[in-house]
N, C-alpha and C positions, 0 to 999 in steps of 0.2 A: 504494500500500500504506500502510495506516494502522496504526501501533503505538501503543498507549496503555496506561498502567498501569491495573490493575483498579480502583484507587481512583477513576478517572474515572467509574465507573458511578454514583457518587453523583448525578451530573448526567447521567443516561442519555440524555436527549434529544440532548445534544451528541454522545455516542458513536454513537447510532443515526443521526444525520444524516450522519455520516462513512461509514456503511455503505451502499454502493450495490450495484447488481447486478453490477458488474465489479470492485468493490473491497471485499473483506472487511476487517474490523477485527480486528487481533490484539491480545489483551489479555495483559499480563504480570503476573506475581505474583512479588515479590521479584527483579525484574530478569530473569526467565526467562519465555519463552513458555508460556502456560497454556491460553488459550481462543481461539476464533475465532468472531466473529459474522459471519454472511453472510446475504444475501438468500435467501429460501426458493426462488425460482426457480433461483438458482445452485446451491443445495444439491440440489434435485431433479435438475438436469441432471447434476451430478457423480455422484449415486447411480445414475442411469440408465446413465451411461457405465461405472461400475464393474460394474454388473450385466451389461452387454453384454460387457465384457472377460472377466468370469468365465465366461460362456457360451462365448465363443470359446476360452478356455484349456481348458475342459472338452472341447469338441468336438475340439480339436487333440490332446488326450491320448487320446481314444477312437480317433481316426484313426491315431495313431502306434502304438497297441497292437493295431490291426487289429480292434478290437471292432465298430465301426460305420463302414462306409465304402461309398459307392457312387460310381462315376465320374460325370463330368459327362454322358457319353453315356447312362448308365443313368437319370440324373435326367431328362434331356430326354425319353427314351422314356416314362418313367412319367408325365410331365406332358403328353405329346402335343405337344411342341414340335418 
């Protein structure tokens, strides 16, 4: 984990070189966390994971309310498995 003051962006090549796929750079402003720089692939993976989690939560809510639900046996019969 790399934490740098935002003033280090004056020499942005140094900051960017510290930013790798598995290690984002946290930028501080006035001693407090303000921004995060991360690899685009890491960002895309995080966003895809959040989208999937959102869909799972939505499905769980529909199942618990009885709105949409079929059993595993019904699914298998519909799929012909």
